[in-house]
C-alpha positions as CSV (number, residue, x, y, z in Angstrom):
1,X,-16.6,19.1,-33.9
2,X,-13.3,19.0,-35.5
3,X,-13.7,18.6,-39.3
4,X,-10.2,18.9,-40.6
5,X,-6.6,18.7,-39.3
6,X,-3.7,20.9,-40.2
7,X,-1.4,19.1,-42.7
8,X,1.5,18.7,-40.3
9,X,-0.7,17.3,-37.6
10,X,-2.4,14.9,-40.0
11,X,1.0,13.7,-41.3
12,X,2.3,13.0,-37.8
13,X,-0.9,11.1,-37.0
14,X,-0.7,9.1,-40.2
15,X,3.0,8.2,-39.5
16,X,2.1,7.2,-35.9
17,X,-0.7,5.0,-37.2
18,X,1.5,3.4,-39.8
19,X,4.1,2.5,-37.2
20,X,1.4,1.3,-34.8
21,X,0.1,-1.1,-37.4
22,X,3.5,-2.7,-37.6
23,X,3.4,-3.6,-33.9
24,X,2.0,-7.1,-34.4
25,X,4.8,-8.0,-36.9
26,X,7.4,-6.5,-34.6
27,X,6.0,-8.5,-31.7
28,X,6.2,-11.7,-33.6
29,X,9.8,-10.8,-34.5
30,X,10.7,-10.2,-30.9
31,X,9.0,-13.4,-29.7
32,X,10.8,-15.4,-32.4
33,X,14.2,-13.9,-31.4
34,X,13.6,-14.6,-27.7
35,X,12.0,-18.0,-28.0
36,X,8.6,-16.8,-27.0
37,X,6.5,-18.4,-29.8
38,X,5.2,-21.1,-27.4
39,X,5.7,-24.9,-27.9
40,X,3.9,-24.7,-31.3
41,X,5.4,-21.6,-33.1
42,X,3.7,-22.3,-36.4
43,X,0.2,-22.4,-34.8
44,X,1.1,-19.3,-32.8
45,X,2.1,-17.3,-35.9
46,X,-0.9,-18.6,-37.8
47,X,-3.3,-17.6,-35.1
48,X,-1.7,-14.2,-34.5
49,X,-1.6,-13.2,-38.2
50,X,-5.2,-14.4,-38.7
51,X,-6.4,-12.5,-35.6
52,X,-4.8,-9.3,-36.7
53,X,-6.2,-9.7,-40.2
54,X,-9.7,-9.6,-38.6
55,X,-8.8,-6.7,-36.4
56,X,-7.7,-4.6,-39.4
57,X,-10.7,-5.6,-41.4
58,X,-13.0,-4.5,-38.6
59,X,-11.0,-1.3,-38.1
60,X,-11.4,-0.6,-41.8
61,X,-15.2,-1.0,-41.6
62,X,-15.2,1.2,-38.5
63,X,-13.8,4.2,-40.2
64,X,-17.1,5.3,-41.9
65,X,-19.3,5.1,-38.8
66,X,-16.7,6.9,-36.7
67,X,-16.4,9.6,-39.3
68,X,-20.2,10.1,-39.6
69,X,-20.7,10.1,-35.8
70,X,-17.7,12.3,-34.9
71,X,-17.7,14.6,-37.9
72,X,-13.9,13.9,-38.2
73,X,-13.9,13.7,-42.0
74,X,-10.1,13.2,-42.1
75,X,-10.6,9.7,-40.7
76,X,-11.6,8.5,-44.2
77,X,-8.0,9.1,-45.3
78,X,-6.9,6.3,-42.9
79,X,-9.2,3.7,-44.4
80,X,-7.0,2.7,-47.3
81,X,-4.0,2.2,-45.0
82,X,-6.0,0.0,-42.6
83,X,-7.3,-2.0,-45.5
84,X,-3.9,-2.6,-46.9
85,X,-2.6,-3.7,-43.5
86,X,-5.5,-6.2,-43.4
87,X,-4.3,-7.6,-46.7
88,X,-0.7,-7.6,-45.4
89,X,-1.5,-9.7,-42.4
90,X,-3.8,-11.9,-44.4
91,X,-0.9,-12.5,-46.8
92,X,1.4,-13.4,-43.8
93,X,-1.3,-15.7,-42.5
94,X,-1.5,-17.4,-45.9
95,X,2.2,-17.7,-46.3
96,X,2.6,-19.2,-42.9
97,X,0.1,-21.9,-43.9
98,X,1.5,-22.8,-47.3
99,X,5.2,-22.5,-46.2
100,X,5.7,-23.4,-42.6
101,X,2.6,-25.6,-42.2
102,X,2.4,-27.3,-45.6
103,X,5.9,-26.7,-47.0
104,X,4.5,-25.7,-50.4
105,X,2.9,-29.2,-50.9
106,X,0.3,-28.1,-53.5
107,X,-1.5,-31.4,-53.4
108,X,-2.0,-31.3,-49.7
109,X,-3.0,-27.6,-49.8
110,X,-5.6,-28.4,-52.5
111,X,-7.0,-31.3,-50.4
112,X,-7.2,-29.0,-47.3
113,X,-9.0,-26.3,-49.2
114,X,-11.5,-28.8,-50.6
115,X,-12.1,-31.0,-47.6
116,X,-11.8,-28.6,-44.6
117,X,-14.6,-26.0,-44.6
118,X,-12.8,-23.5,-42.4
119,X,-9.9,-23.5,-44.8
120,X,-12.2,-23.3,-47.8
121,X,-13.9,-20.2,-46.4
122,X,-10.6,-18.6,-45.3
123,X,-8.9,-19.2,-48.7
124,X,-11.9,-17.8,-50.5
125,X,-11.9,-14.7,-48.4
126,X,-8.2,-14.2,-49.0
127,X,-8.6,-14.6,-52.8
128,X,-11.4,-12.0,-52.7
129,X,-9.2,-9.6,-50.8
130,X,-6.5,-9.7,-53.5
131,X,-8.3,-7.5,-56.1
132,X,-9.3,-5.0,-53.3
133,X,-5.6,-4.6,-52.4
134,X,-4.6,-4.4,-56.1
135,X,-7.1,-1.6,-56.8
136,X,-6.4,0.5,-53.8
137,X,-4.4,3.1,-55.6
138,X,-5.7,6.4,-57.0
139,X,-4.7,5.3,-60.5
140,X,-6.9,2.2,-60.2
141,X,-9.8,4.3,-58.8
142,X,-9.7,6.5,-61.9
143,X,-9.2,3.5,-64.2
144,X,-12.2,1.6,-62.9
145,X,-14.4,4.7,-62.2
146,X,-15.8,5.6,-58.9
147,X,-19.0,3.5,-59.2
148,X,-17.3,0.3,-60.3
149,X,-14.6,0.8,-57.7
150,X,-17.1,1.1,-54.9
151,X,-19.0,-1.9,-56.1
152,X,-15.8,-4.0,-56.1
153,X,-14.8,-2.8,-52.7
154,X,-18.1,-3.8,-51.2
155,X,-16.7,-7.3,-51.2
156,X,-15.0,-6.3,-48.0
157,X,-18.3,-7.1,-46.3
158,X,-18.4,-10.6,-47.6
159,X,-14.6,-11.0,-46.8
160,X,-15.1,-9.9,-43.2
161,X,-18.0,-12.4,-42.8
162,X,-15.8,-15.1,-44.3
163,X,-13.0,-14.2,-41.9
164,X,-15.3,-14.5,-38.9
165,X,-16.7,-17.8,-40.1
166,X,-13.2,-19.1,-40.8
167,X,-12.2,-18.2,-37.2
168,X,-15.4,-19.7,-35.7
169,X,-15.1,-23.0,-37.5
170,X,-11.4,-23.2,-36.6
171,X,-11.8,-22.9,-32.8
172,X,-14.8,-25.3,-32.7
173,X,-15.4,-25.4,-28.9
174,X,-14.5,-22.1,-27.2
175,X,-16.1,-19.6,-29.5
176,X,-15.8,-16.6,-27.2
177,X,-13.3,-14.7,-29.3
178,X,-14.9,-15.3,-32.7
179,X,-18.3,-14.4,-31.1
180,X,-16.9,-11.0,-30.1
181,X,-15.7,-10.4,-33.6
182,X,-19.0,-11.6,-35.0
183,X,-20.9,-9.1,-32.7
184,X,-18.7,-6.2,-33.7
185,X,-19.1,-7.1,-37.4
186,X,-22.9,-7.5,-37.0
187,X,-22.9,-4.0,-35.4
188,X,-20.9,-2.5,-38.2
189,X,-23.0,-4.1,-40.9
190,X,-26.2,-3.4,-39.1
191,X,-25.4,0.3,-39.0
192,X,-24.9,0.3,-42.7
193,X,-28.2,-1.5,-43.3
194,X,-30.0,1.1,-41.2
195,X,-28.4,3.9,-43.3
196,X,-29.4,2.1,-46.5
197,X,-33.0,1.7,-45.4
198,X,-33.2,5.3,-44.3
199,X,-31.7,6.5,-47.6
200,X,-34.1,4.3,-49.6
201,X,-37.3,4.7,-47.6
202,X,-36.7,7.8,-45.5
203,X,-36.6,8.0,-41.6
């Protein structure tokens, strides 16, 4: 199978992926300009940015299995971009909540975080995502050291679980969509567990 890509082809693919990852934001901008954000635009924006945060988190976790199964080692170079887009949409999700929903009322925000479990889990997941985004550069990898950097970035597993739980507790009744995300996440984490067991105990 294809192991590497010519530099020019890789650069074109990376640029295309970068632009594609901006599509959810562009869509929101278009809907805002054309009055298509439904009767509850704040809820629509909140749900949309939250959903895309989960999509990019799962896409980030999908890179390693896809690379191992396909032999396309160049896929690993897209993982950082996908992870940063996950943080980007999580940040938009958070800003929508504290600005458009709560109008920066810190007292009400604190009450929400403490009293509403789905917000508690979502906020915790967002806070854990911040150091991962902050240490995504090559400089930080060298500063932390490869082993410590890997240990820190394993929090993405906990963050992803928190994101799914946040979504599940939010919808309450029709859990079809969060169930799909939960199954995909379970598959991605299950594969890693199998690899770990094989590495530790042998096939």
